[in-house]
ZASELO-954933 format. One record per residue (C-alpha): x, y, z negated; residue number from 1. Coordinates in nm, 3 decimals, always signed. Layout:
# ZASELO-954933
+---------+---------+---------+-----+
:       X :       Y :       Z : num :
+---------+---------+---------+-----+
:       X :       Y :       Z : NUM :
...
+---------+---------+---------+-----+
This chain:
# ZASELO-954933
+---------+---------+---------+-----+
:       X :       Y :       Z : num :
+---------+---------+---------+-----+
:  +8.113 :  -5.901 : -12.869 :   1 :
:  +8.444 :  -6.057 : -12.972 :   2 :
:  +8.594 :  -5.717 : -13.050 :   3 :
:  +8.298 :  -5.639 : -13.276 :   4 :
:  +8.346 :  -5.969 : -13.461 :   5 :
:  +8.714 :  -5.894 : -13.511 :   6 :
:  +8.640 :  -5.539 : -13.626 :   7 :
:  +8.369 :  -5.650 : -13.869 :   8 :
:  +8.578 :  -5.928 : -14.019 :   9 :
:  +8.889 :  -5.715 : -14.054 :  10 :
:  +8.682 :  -5.431 : -14.204 :  11 :
:  +8.537 :  -5.668 : -14.465 :  12 :
:  +8.881 :  -5.805 : -14.548 :  13 :
:  +9.101 :  -5.497 : -14.543 :  14 :
:  +8.862 :  -5.207 : -14.498 :  15 :
:  +9.005 :  -5.033 : -14.804 :  16 :
:  +9.353 :  -4.983 : -14.939 :  17 :
:  +9.262 :  -5.171 : -15.257 :  18 :
:  +9.139 :  -5.478 : -15.066 :  19 :
:  +9.464 :  -5.478 : -14.868 :  20 :
:  +9.662 :  -5.455 : -15.194 :  21 :
:  +9.462 :  -5.738 : -15.348 :  22 :
:  +9.511 :  -5.966 : -15.048 :  23 :
:  +9.881 :  -5.884 : -15.043 :  24 :
:  +9.910 :  -5.964 : -15.415 :  25 :
:  +9.730 :  -6.297 : -15.381 :  26 :
:  +9.914 :  -6.398 : -15.062 :  27 :
: +10.252 :  -6.323 : -15.219 :  28 :
: +10.147 :  -6.501 : -15.542 :  29 :
:  +9.886 :  -6.762 : -15.446 :  30 :
:  +9.894 :  -6.926 : -15.788 :  31 :
:  +9.774 :  -6.620 : -15.979 :  32 :
:  +9.489 :  -6.683 : -16.222 :  33 :
:  +9.412 :  -6.353 : -16.390 :  34 :
:  +9.146 :  -6.115 : -16.518 :  35 :
:  +9.027 :  -5.810 : -16.328 :  36 :
:  +9.191 :  -5.580 : -16.583 :  37 :
:  +9.529 :  -5.752 : -16.547 :  38 :
:  +9.504 :  -5.756 : -16.168 :  39 :
:  +9.423 :  -5.384 : -16.174 :  40 :
:  +9.737 :  -5.322 : -16.383 :  41 :
:  +9.946 :  -5.530 : -16.141 :  42 :
:  +9.847 :  -5.309 : -15.847 :  43 :
:  +9.831 :  -4.982 : -16.042 :  44 :
:  +9.457 :  -4.924 : -16.005 :  45 :
:  +9.157 :  -4.867 : -16.230 :  46 :
:  +8.966 :  -5.184 : -16.327 :  47 :
:  +8.630 :  -5.048 : -16.206 :  48 :
:  +8.748 :  -4.985 : -15.851 :  49 :
:  +8.931 :  -5.318 : -15.841 :  50 :
:  +8.620 :  -5.501 : -15.968 :  51 :
:  +8.417 :  -5.366 : -15.676 :  52 :
:  +8.668 :  -5.485 : -15.417 :  53 :
:  +8.717 :  -5.822 : -15.589 :  54 :
:  +8.339 :  -5.872 : -15.577 :  55 :
:  +8.345 :  -5.813 : -15.200 :  56 :
:  +8.630 :  -6.062 : -15.155 :  57 :
:  +8.451 :  -6.314 : -15.379 :  58 :
:  +8.137 :  -6.272 : -15.165 :  59 :
:  +8.348 :  -6.345 : -14.855 :  60 :
:  +8.487 :  -6.652 : -15.031 :  61 :
:  +8.853 :  -6.543 : -15.014 :  62 :
:  +8.874 :  -6.504 : -15.391 :  63 :
:  +8.708 :  -6.706 : -15.665 :  64 :
:  +8.583 :  -6.575 : -15.996 :  65 :
:  +8.530 :  -6.841 : -16.262 :  66 :
:  +8.443 :  -6.824 : -16.629 :  67 :
:  +8.698 :  -6.971 : -16.871 :  68 :
:  +8.581 :  -6.929 : -17.228 :  69 :
:  +8.495 :  -6.563 : -17.261 :  70 :
:  +8.710 :  -6.451 : -16.964 :  71 :
:  +8.628 :  -6.413 : -16.594 :  72 :
:  +8.934 :  -6.538 : -16.408 :  73 :
:  +9.006 :  -6.446 : -16.045 :  74 :
:  +9.209 :  -6.664 : -15.810 :  75 :
:  +9.274 :  -6.715 : -15.440 :  76 :
:  +9.047 :  -6.962 : -15.262 :  77 :
:  +9.321 :  -7.105 : -15.041 :  78 :
:  +9.091 :  -7.316 : -14.822 :  79 :
:  +8.857 :  -7.028 : -14.739 :  80 :
:  +9.155 :  -6.797 : -14.692 :  81 :
:  +9.307 :  -7.034 : -14.435 :  82 :
:  +8.969 :  -7.063 : -14.261 :  83 :
:  +8.938 :  -6.685 : -14.234 :  84 :
:  +9.296 :  -6.652 : -14.110 :  85 :
:  +9.219 :  -6.907 : -13.835 :  86 :
:  +8.903 :  -6.716 : -13.743 :  87 :
:  +9.097 :  -6.389 : -13.720 :  88 :
:  +9.361 :  -6.553 : -13.503 :  89 :
:  +9.091 :  -6.691 : -13.270 :  90 :
:  +8.923 :  -6.350 : -13.241 :  91 :
:  +9.254 :  -6.179 : -13.169 :  92 :
:  +9.349 :  -6.443 : -12.911 :  93 :
:  +9.009 :  -6.416 : -12.742 :  94 :
:  +9.042 :  -6.037 : -12.734 :  95 :
:  +9.382 :  -6.061 : -12.567 :  96 :
:  +9.242 :  -6.281 : -12.290 :  97 :
:  +8.970 :  -6.032 : -12.201 :  98 :
+---------+---------+---------+-----+
């Protein structure tokens, strides 16, 4: 059961190369407030494919997407990110004890 939880959570977080790149970008630069198009340029990807992965990470709560004027701005939700990191650590630790 614990292994499944770890697998599911890690798959949701880094199940694609783009999600891994996004998380890396936001962890290395936690203060980024940017549009999907600009984020896509930063990681060398097409905006459409980045939008899909950002939506998944927003649904998980790791990223936030907020409207400022006529722009949708994406940022790291540091509290939720820390919570998910703790959960991953607990699942890994529990898996090592089994």
